[in-house]
C-alpha positions as CSV (number, residue, x, y, z in Angstrom):
1,M,9.1,-43.8,4.4
2,V,7.9,-40.6,5.8
3,S,10.2,-38.3,7.9
4,G,9.4,-35.8,10.5
5,R,10.7,-33.2,8.1
6,A,8.3,-34.0,5.4
7,A,5.4,-33.4,7.5
8,A,6.3,-29.8,8.5
9,P,5.8,-28.2,5.0
10,R,2.3,-30.0,4.7
11,A,1.4,-28.5,8.1
12,Q,2.4,-25.0,7.0
13,S,0.5,-25.3,3.7
14,L,-2.5,-25.4,5.9
15,E,-1.9,-21.8,7.2
16,P,-4.3,-19.3,5.6
17,D,-2.9,-17.4,2.8
18,V,-4.1,-13.8,3.5
19,S,-3.2,-12.5,0.2
20,A,-5.0,-15.3,-1.6
21,E,-8.1,-14.9,0.6
22,L,-8.2,-10.9,-0.1
23,V,-7.9,-11.8,-3.8
24,A,-10.5,-14.2,-3.7
25,Q,-12.7,-11.9,-1.9
26,F,-12.1,-9.1,-4.3
27,D,-12.7,-11.5,-7.4
28,A,-16.2,-12.4,-5.8
29,L,-17.0,-8.9,-5.4
30,A,-15.9,-8.0,-8.9
31,I,-18.2,-10.6,-10.3
32,G,-21.1,-9.5,-8.0
33,E,-20.7,-6.0,-9.4
34,N,-20.0,-6.9,-13.1
35,L,-16.6,-5.3,-12.9
36,H,-14.1,-6.2,-15.6
37,R,-10.3,-6.2,-15.4
38,G,-8.6,-3.4,-17.0
39,T,-11.4,-0.9,-16.8
40,K,-11.1,2.2,-14.6
41,K,-14.2,1.3,-12.6
42,Y,-12.3,-2.2,-11.8
43,K,-9.1,-0.3,-10.7
44,V,-10.8,2.1,-8.4
45,R,-12.8,-0.5,-6.8
46,Y,-9.8,-2.8,-6.3
47,T,-7.8,0.0,-4.9
48,A,-10.6,0.9,-2.4
49,H,-10.9,-2.9,-1.5
50,F,-7.2,-3.2,-0.8
51,G,-6.8,0.1,0.7
52,G,-9.5,-0.8,3.4
53,Q,-7.3,-3.7,4.1
54,L,-4.1,-1.7,4.4
55,E,-5.7,0.9,6.6
56,K,-6.8,-1.9,9.0
57,L,-3.0,-3.1,9.0
58,Y,-1.5,0.3,9.8
59,Q,-4.3,1.5,12.2
60,K,-4.2,-1.7,14.6
61,A,-2.0,-0.1,17.2
62,G,-2.8,3.8,17.1
63,K,-1.7,6.6,15.0
64,L,2.0,6.8,16.1
65,A,2.5,2.9,16.0
66,G,1.0,3.0,12.5
67,L,3.3,6.0,11.4
68,Q,6.3,4.2,12.7
69,E,5.4,1.2,10.8
70,L,4.9,3.0,7.7
71,C,8.3,4.5,8.2
72,L,9.9,1.3,8.5
73,D,8.1,-0.1,5.4
74,V,9.3,2.8,3.3
75,G,13.1,2.4,4.7
76,I,13.2,5.1,7.5
77,D,15.0,3.1,10.1
78,P,14.9,3.8,12.7
79,A,11.4,5.2,12.9
80,P,11.0,8.5,14.6
81,N,9.4,8.5,18.2
82,S,6.6,11.2,17.6
83,I,3.9,11.7,15.1
84,T,5.3,15.1,14.0
85,K,8.7,13.6,13.4
86,C,7.3,10.7,11.4
87,R,5.2,13.0,9.2
88,Q,8.3,15.1,8.6
89,A,10.5,12.3,7.7
90,L,7.8,10.9,5.4
91,K,7.6,14.2,3.4
92,G,10.9,13.1,1.7
93,V,9.6,9.7,0.8
94,N,8.2,9.5,-3.0
95,V,6.2,6.2,-2.9
96,N,3.2,5.4,-4.9
97,I,0.3,4.5,-2.3
98,Y,-1.0,1.9,-4.7
99,D,2.2,0.2,-4.9
100,L,2.5,0.5,-1.0
101,V,-0.8,-1.3,-0.7
102,Q,0.5,-4.2,-3.1
103,F,3.8,-4.2,-1.1
104,K,2.2,-4.4,2.3
105,L,-0.4,-7.1,1.4
106,F,1.6,-9.4,-0.9
107,G,5.4,-8.4,-0.4
108,G,7.8,-8.0,-3.0
109,H,9.7,-4.7,-4.0
110,L,8.6,-1.0,-3.1
111,L,9.7,1.4,-5.8
112,Q,10.7,4.7,-4.3
113,F,11.1,7.6,-6.9
114,D,13.9,10.3,-6.7
115,S,11.3,13.0,-6.8
116,K,7.6,13.8,-6.6
117,K,7.7,14.8,-10.2
118,L,8.8,11.3,-11.3
119,L,6.3,9.8,-8.9
120,A,3.4,11.7,-10.4
121,A,4.5,10.9,-14.1
122,N,4.8,7.3,-13.1
123,A,1.5,7.2,-11.4
124,K,-0.4,8.9,-14.3
125,K,1.3,6.9,-17.0
126,K,0.5,3.6,-15.2
127,G,-3.0,4.7,-13.9
128,K,-1.9,3.8,-10.4
129,I,-3.6,6.7,-8.8
130,F,-4.7,6.0,-5.1
131,P,-8.2,7.6,-4.4
132,K,-7.2,10.8,-2.5
133,E,-10.4,10.6,-0.4
134,L,-9.4,7.1,0.9
135,A,-5.8,8.2,1.7
136,K,-7.2,11.4,3.6
137,E,-9.5,9.2,5.6
138,N,-6.6,7.1,6.8
139,G,-4.5,9.6,8.9
140,I,-1.6,7.4,8.2
141,L,-1.7,7.1,4.4
142,S,-2.4,10.8,4.2
143,A,1.3,11.5,5.1
144,L,2.3,10.2,1.6
145,L,-0.1,12.1,-0.6
146,I,1.2,14.5,-3.1
147,N,-0.4,17.2,-5.2
148,M,-0.2,15.5,-8.7
149,S,-0.7,18.7,-10.8
150,R,1.9,20.7,-8.8
151,A,4.4,17.8,-8.8
152,R,5.2,18.5,-12.3
153,Y,6.4,21.9,-11.5
154,Q,8.6,21.1,-8.6
155,Q,12.1,20.2,-9.8
156,G,13.9,17.7,-7.6
157,S,10.9,17.3,-5.2
């Protein structure tokens, strides 16, 4: 016997899985460009691919709306009501942009660091350094950029 409840999950499974679609797109791209997992070239291309997707997500409603969404994503709630106030609030946030891409596209937990020094050390150790040029092009992600070489000298930043 088939109940009305059993049909609902089947219908939901027909919804497109955006994260799976993005991964499949990148896998096809990687094969076409002869990129291999674990290589630096693969990581850079992977980050650029998903960074482009993230840029679209944050810039869909304008700069203020994008910055407010970013504030909410990193735990600043309520989000400030101006671009300047959002940028000021985000200066105190120590989040790896690479991790933010993963969080925004696939969910899960967004790791926040106590200082820029710890963020920089972790990013270097794990090889999770988001391309600076890509973040600068995106007026929203640039709010999270840190100076990786200066961060090691800033105690408690």
